[in-house]
Structures are given as structure tokens and as C-alpha cells.
VMD Tcl script that builds the backbone (N, CA, C; Angstrom):
set m [mol new atoms 255]
animate dup $m
set s [atomselect $m all]
$s set {name element resname resid chain x y z} {
  {N N MET 1 A -8.745 -1.276 5.094}
  {CA C MET 1 A -9.933 -0.456 5.150}
  {C C MET 1 A -9.660 0.938 4.618}
  {N N ALA 2 A -8.533 1.505 5.008}
  {CA C ALA 2 A -8.215 2.858 4.567}
  {C C ALA 2 A -8.068 2.906 3.049}
  {N N GLU 3 A -7.420 1.891 2.485}
  {CA C GLU 3 A -7.245 1.855 1.043}
  {C C GLU 3 A -8.584 1.720 0.324}
  {N N ALA 4 A -9.464 0.909 0.872}
  {CA C ALA 4 A -10.794 0.752 0.269}
  {C C ALA 4 A -11.547 2.075 0.276}
  {N N LYS 5 A -11.453 2.802 1.387}
  {CA C LYS 5 A -12.135 4.095 1.465}
  {C C LYS 5 A -11.609 5.059 0.419}
  {N N ILE 6 A -10.290 5.099 0.245}
  {CA C ILE 6 A -9.703 6.000 -0.737}
  {C C ILE 6 A -10.199 5.666 -2.138}
  {N N LEU 7 A -10.465 4.387 -2.395}
  {CA C LEU 7 A -10.963 3.949 -3.696}
  {C C LEU 7 A -12.490 3.965 -3.769}
  {N N ASN 8 A -13.125 4.610 -2.793}
  {CA C ASN 8 A -14.593 4.717 -2.733}
  {C C ASN 8 A -15.284 3.358 -2.747}
  {N N THR 9 A -14.690 2.417 -2.027}
  {CA C THR 9 A -15.250 1.072 -1.924}
  {C C THR 9 A -15.785 0.872 -0.518}
  {N N PRO 10 A -17.092 0.701 -0.379}
  {CA C PRO 10 A -17.668 0.482 0.958}
  {C C PRO 10 A -17.073 -0.770 1.610}
  {N N VAL 11 A -16.961 -0.714 2.927}
  {CA C VAL 11 A -16.366 -1.810 3.687}
  {C C VAL 11 A -17.381 -2.357 4.679}
  {N N VAL 12 A -17.403 -3.679 4.799}
  {CA C VAL 12 A -18.134 -4.347 5.872}
  {C C VAL 12 A -17.070 -4.941 6.771}
  {N N ALA 13 A -17.114 -4.600 8.050}
  {CA C ALA 13 A -16.083 -5.063 8.973}
  {C C ALA 13 A -16.691 -5.354 10.335}
  {N N THR 14 A -15.982 -6.160 11.105}
  {CA C THR 14 A -16.391 -6.363 12.487}
  {C C THR 14 A -15.924 -5.178 13.319}
  {N N GLU 15 A -16.598 -4.948 14.424}
  {CA C GLU 15 A -16.283 -3.805 15.281}
  {C C GLU 15 A -14.978 -4.060 16.039}
  {N N THR 16 A -13.943 -3.371 15.609}
  {CA C THR 16 A -12.654 -3.391 16.290}
  {C C THR 16 A -12.226 -1.942 16.472}
  {N N ILE 17 A -11.178 -1.725 17.205}
  {CA C ILE 17 A -10.709 -0.349 17.408}
  {C C ILE 17 A -10.415 0.313 16.065}
  {N N GLY 18 A -9.726 -0.402 15.191}
  {CA C GLY 18 A -9.376 0.163 13.889}
  {C C GLY 18 A -10.587 0.456 13.031}
  {N N SER 19 A -11.524 -0.480 12.974}
  {CA C SER 19 A -12.697 -0.266 12.121}
  {C C SER 19 A -13.595 0.831 12.680}
  {N N LEU 20 A -13.692 0.928 13.999}
  {CA C LEU 20 A -14.502 1.997 14.594}
  {C C LEU 20 A -13.910 3.365 14.298}
  {N N PHE 21 A -12.600 3.428 14.137}
  {CA C PHE 21 A -11.918 4.678 13.835}
  {C C PHE 21 A -12.078 5.050 12.358}
  {N N LEU 22 A -12.110 4.038 11.476}
  {CA C LEU 22 A -12.099 4.302 10.036}
  {C C LEU 22 A -13.470 4.300 9.368}
  {N N ILE 23 A -14.387 3.509 9.871}
  {CA C ILE 23 A -15.669 3.340 9.199}
  {C C ILE 23 A -16.771 4.046 9.970}
  {N N ARG 24 A -17.540 4.864 9.261}
  {CA C ARG 24 A -18.714 5.502 9.861}
  {C C ARG 24 A -19.903 4.588 9.565}
  {N N ASN 25 A -20.347 3.868 10.587}
  {CA C ASN 25 A -21.362 2.834 10.415}
  {C C ASN 25 A -22.620 3.376 9.755}
  {N N ASN 26 A -23.043 2.683 8.711}
  {CA C ASN 26 A -24.235 3.009 7.927}
  {C C ASN 26 A -24.141 4.366 7.230}
  {N N ILE 27 A -22.919 4.896 7.123}
  {CA C ILE 27 A -22.705 6.126 6.359}
  {C C ILE 27 A -21.792 5.837 5.170}
  {N N ASP 28 A -20.644 5.219 5.440}
  {CA C ASP 28 A -19.762 4.863 4.331}
  {C C ASP 28 A -19.325 3.398 4.382}
  {N N GLY 29 A -19.984 2.635 5.212}
  {CA C GLY 29 A -19.708 1.218 5.345}
  {C C GLY 29 A -20.584 0.640 6.440}
  {N N ALA 30 A -20.346 -0.605 6.745}
  {CA C ALA 30 A -21.163 -1.263 7.769}
  {C C ALA 30 A -20.269 -1.968 8.776}
  {N N LEU 31 A -20.597 -1.795 10.033}
  {CA C LEU 31 A -19.890 -2.467 11.117}
  {C C LEU 31 A -20.837 -3.445 11.790}
  {N N VAL 32 A -20.317 -4.622 12.092}
  {CA C VAL 32 A -21.128 -5.637 12.758}
  {C C VAL 32 A -20.368 -6.187 13.952}
  {N N LYS 33 A -21.117 -6.713 14.906}
  {CA C LYS 33 A -20.496 -7.419 16.025}
  {C C LYS 33 A -19.808 -8.671 15.459}
  {N N TYR 34 A -18.893 -9.215 16.216}
  {CA C TYR 34 A -18.208 -10.429 15.782}
  {C C TYR 34 A -19.185 -11.594 15.897}
  {N N ASN 35 A -20.036 -11.728 14.876}
  {CA C ASN 35 A -21.119 -12.697 14.890}
  {C C ASN 35 A -21.407 -13.085 13.450}
  {N N SER 36 A -21.283 -14.353 13.123}
  {CA C SER 36 A -21.421 -14.792 11.736}
  {C C SER 36 A -22.817 -14.538 11.177}
  {N N GLN 37 A -23.844 -14.668 11.995}
  {CA C GLN 37 A -25.198 -14.437 11.506}
  {C C GLN 37 A -25.414 -12.963 11.169}
  {N N GLU 38 A -24.918 -12.073 12.028}
  {CA C GLU 38 A -25.054 -10.643 11.773}
  {C C GLU 38 A -24.276 -10.247 10.512}
  {N N LEU 39 A -23.099 -10.827 10.344}
  {CA C LEU 39 A -22.299 -10.559 9.148}
  {C C LEU 39 A -23.024 -11.043 7.895}
  {N N ALA 40 A -23.583 -12.246 7.957}
  {CA C ALA 40 A -24.338 -12.774 6.815}
  {C C ALA 40 A -25.527 -11.891 6.492}
  {N N ASN 41 A -26.229 -11.427 7.508}
  {CA C ASN 41 A -27.407 -10.578 7.286}
  {C C ASN 41 A -27.049 -9.281 6.582}
  {N N ILE 42 A -25.970 -8.629 7.006}
  {CA C ILE 42 A -25.607 -7.353 6.379}
  {C C ILE 42 A -25.129 -7.578 4.954}
  {N N LEU 43 A -24.403 -8.655 4.709}
  {CA C LEU 43 A -23.955 -8.935 3.343}
  {C C LEU 43 A -25.131 -9.211 2.422}
  {N N ILE 44 A -26.092 -9.991 2.884}
  {CA C ILE 44 A -27.293 -10.257 2.079}
  {C C ILE 44 A -28.047 -8.961 1.826}
  {N N ASN 45 A -28.165 -8.133 2.864}
  {CA C ASN 45 A -28.855 -6.851 2.723}
  {C C ASN 45 A -28.180 -5.988 1.668}
  {N N LEU 46 A -26.871 -5.911 1.693}
  {CA C LEU 46 A -26.161 -5.074 0.725}
  {C C LEU 46 A -26.236 -5.648 -0.689}
  {N N LEU 47 A -26.182 -6.961 -0.803}
  {CA C LEU 47 A -26.261 -7.581 -2.131}
  {C C LEU 47 A -27.638 -7.430 -2.765}
  {N N THR 48 A -28.647 -7.270 -1.944}
  {CA C THR 48 A -30.010 -7.122 -2.470}
  {C C THR 48 A -30.490 -5.675 -2.449}
  {N N ASN 49 A -29.651 -4.773 -1.948}
  {CA C ASN 49 A -30.038 -3.372 -1.826}
  {C C ASN 49 A -28.927 -2.502 -2.408}
  {N N LYS 50 A -28.879 -2.449 -3.736}
  {CA C LYS 50 A -27.810 -1.702 -4.414}
  {C C LYS 50 A -27.836 -0.219 -4.070}
  {N N SER 51 A -29.002 0.315 -3.708}
  {CA C SER 51 A -29.070 1.739 -3.374}
  {C C SER 51 A -28.266 2.038 -2.099}
  {N N LYS 52 A -28.186 1.077 -1.195}
  {CA C LYS 52 A -27.389 1.264 0.024}
  {C C LYS 52 A -25.907 1.350 -0.329}
  {N N ILE 53 A -25.463 0.516 -1.243}
  {CA C ILE 53 A -24.072 0.563 -1.679}
  {C C ILE 53 A -23.780 1.902 -2.351}
  {N N GLU 54 A -24.692 2.369 -3.198}
  {CA C GLU 54 A -24.512 3.663 -3.853}
  {C C GLU 54 A -24.484 4.800 -2.837}
  {N N TYR 55 A -25.305 4.698 -1.793}
  {CA C TYR 55 A -25.308 5.686 -0.716}
  {C C TYR 55 A -23.944 5.723 -0.032}
  {N N PHE 56 A -23.395 4.544 0.284}
  {CA C PHE 56 A -22.075 4.470 0.897}
  {C C PHE 56 A -21.029 5.110 -0.015}
  {N N LYS 57 A -21.075 4.789 -1.308}
  {CA C LYS 57 A -20.095 5.320 -2.259}
  {C C LYS 57 A -20.187 6.839 -2.358}
  {N N LYS 58 A -21.395 7.359 -2.381}
  {CA C LYS 58 A -21.578 8.814 -2.447}
  {C C LYS 58 A -20.944 9.489 -1.237}
  {N N ASN 59 A -21.143 8.907 -0.066}
  {CA C ASN 59 A -20.561 9.462 1.156}
  {C C ASN 59 A -19.039 9.338 1.161}
  {N N LEU 60 A -18.525 8.267 0.590}
  {CA C LEU 60 A -17.076 8.109 0.502}
  {C C LEU 60 A -16.464 9.163 -0.415}
  {N N GLU 61 A -17.140 9.473 -1.512}
  {CA C GLU 61 A -16.641 10.481 -2.446}
  {C C GLU 61 A -16.554 11.854 -1.788}
  {N N ALA 62 A -17.449 12.136 -0.858}
  {CA C ALA 62 A -17.500 13.446 -0.212}
  {C C ALA 62 A -16.666 13.502 1.067}
  {N N TYR 63 A -16.042 12.415 1.446}
  {CA C TYR 63 A -15.319 12.334 2.720}
  {C C TYR 63 A -14.094 13.238 2.718}
  {N N ASP 64 A -13.871 13.943 3.805}
  {CA C ASP 64 A -12.731 14.842 3.954}
  {C C ASP 64 A -11.576 14.097 4.627}
  {N N TYR 65 A -10.671 13.549 3.824}
  {CA C TYR 65 A -9.546 12.788 4.374}
  {C C TYR 65 A -8.590 13.676 5.144}
  {N N GLY 66 A -8.481 14.936 4.759}
  {CA C GLY 66 A -7.620 15.864 5.480}
  {C C GLY 66 A -8.071 16.036 6.915}
  {N N GLN 67 A -9.378 16.107 7.131}
  {CA C GLN 67 A -9.919 16.240 8.489}
  {C C GLN 67 A -9.567 15.014 9.325}
  {N N LYS 68 A -9.732 13.832 8.765}
  {CA C LYS 68 A -9.407 12.598 9.500}
  {C C LYS 68 A -7.916 12.543 9.806}
  {N N GLN 69 A -7.094 13.027 8.892}
  {CA C GLN 69 A -5.660 13.061 9.116}
  {C C GLN 69 A -5.329 14.011 10.271}
  {N N ARG 70 A -5.960 15.182 10.300}
  {CA C ARG 70 A -5.735 16.129 11.387}
  {C C ARG 70 A -6.189 15.535 12.720}
  {N N GLU 71 A -7.325 14.841 12.725}
  {CA C GLU 71 A -7.810 14.203 13.949}
  {C C GLU 71 A -6.810 13.155 14.442}
  {N N SER 72 A -6.248 12.392 13.524}
  {CA C SER 72 A -5.281 11.355 13.880}
  {C C SER 72 A -4.030 11.965 14.498}
  {N N ILE 73 A -3.523 13.024 13.882}
  {CA C ILE 73 A -2.329 13.683 14.401}
  {C C ILE 73 A -2.596 14.229 15.800}
  {N N ASN 74 A -3.738 14.861 15.990}
  {CA C ASN 74 A -4.084 15.395 17.314}
  {C C ASN 74 A -4.219 14.289 18.348}
  {N N LEU 75 A -4.789 13.167 17.954}
  {CA C LEU 75 A -4.922 12.031 18.866}
  {C C LEU 75 A -3.550 11.520 19.300}
  {N N PHE 76 A -2.635 11.382 18.336}
  {CA C PHE 76 A -1.300 10.906 18.675}
  {C C PHE 76 A -0.558 11.910 19.554}
  {N N LYS 77 A -0.732 13.194 19.287}
  {CA C LYS 77 A -0.101 14.212 20.132}
  {C C LYS 77 A -0.640 14.139 21.556}
  {N N GLN 78 A -1.935 13.946 21.681}
  {CA C GLN 78 A -2.550 13.831 23.001}
  {C C GLN 78 A -2.023 12.596 23.730}
  {N N MET 79 A -1.879 11.501 23.017}
  {CA C MET 79 A -1.357 10.278 23.626}
  {C C MET 79 A 0.075 10.487 24.094}
  {N N GLU 80 A 0.863 11.220 23.302}
  {CA C GLU 80 A 2.243 11.514 23.701}
  {C C GLU 80 A 2.274 12.307 24.998}
  {N N LEU 81 A 1.428 13.329 25.090}
  {CA C LEU 81 A 1.390 14.160 26.289}
  {C C LEU 81 A 0.972 13.370 27.514}
  {N N GLU 82 A -0.011 12.505 27.337}
  {CA C GLU 82 A -0.524 11.720 28.451}
  {C C GLU 82 A 0.473 10.672 28.933}
  {N N ASN 83 A 1.331 10.223 28.017}
  {CA C ASN 83 A 2.268 9.151 28.351}
  {C C ASN 83 A 3.705 9.622 28.476}
  {N N ASP 84 A 3.924 10.924 28.429}
  {CA C ASP 84 A 5.276 11.516 28.573}
  {C C ASP 84 A 6.304 10.891 27.631}
  {N N TYR 85 A 5.958 10.769 26.357}
  {CA C TYR 85 A 6.933 10.242 25.377}
  {C C TYR 85 A 7.872 11.328 24.963}
}
mol reanalyze $m
mol bondsrecalc $m
mol representation Tube
mol addrep $m
């Protein structure tokens, strides 16, 4: 997912801890529940709605990766403090 974002490629993923951290739902990609019908619906929607894909790509181009990196570092530091590593 991270590599796709760097290449400005929108991602469709199921809602997991990793995808919730990396994908901003309906901003630079799409997140769905672990449900085949919901996944099929979003894929059909994106294939028939090219403007949505372009919207995702535009948001990916403007994304501040440095900010996400700083957030990640702070999260790991907080986890270290909470767990006495």
C-alpha cells in the first residue's frame, strides 16, 4: 500500500490496522469491510467513475509523506514509553 501511494496509485483495501493507518478512505483510496459484495461494489464504482480515480490521484500527489513519517515516529516513541522498552 505504501509503495502504491508513493507512485500515486489509488488503493482499494479491506479495513485492517495497516490499511486504516495508510489509506484515507474516499480521499486517496477506498476501504471496505471484509465482504466480497462490498469489495465488488467499490471496484465497479471505480471502474465506471474515472473522476473518482482522478480525485484519489490528485490527493495522493498532494500528500505530505514527511508528516506521516513524523506521526509514525511519534507513535513508536509513545509505544516505547508505554511499554518500557
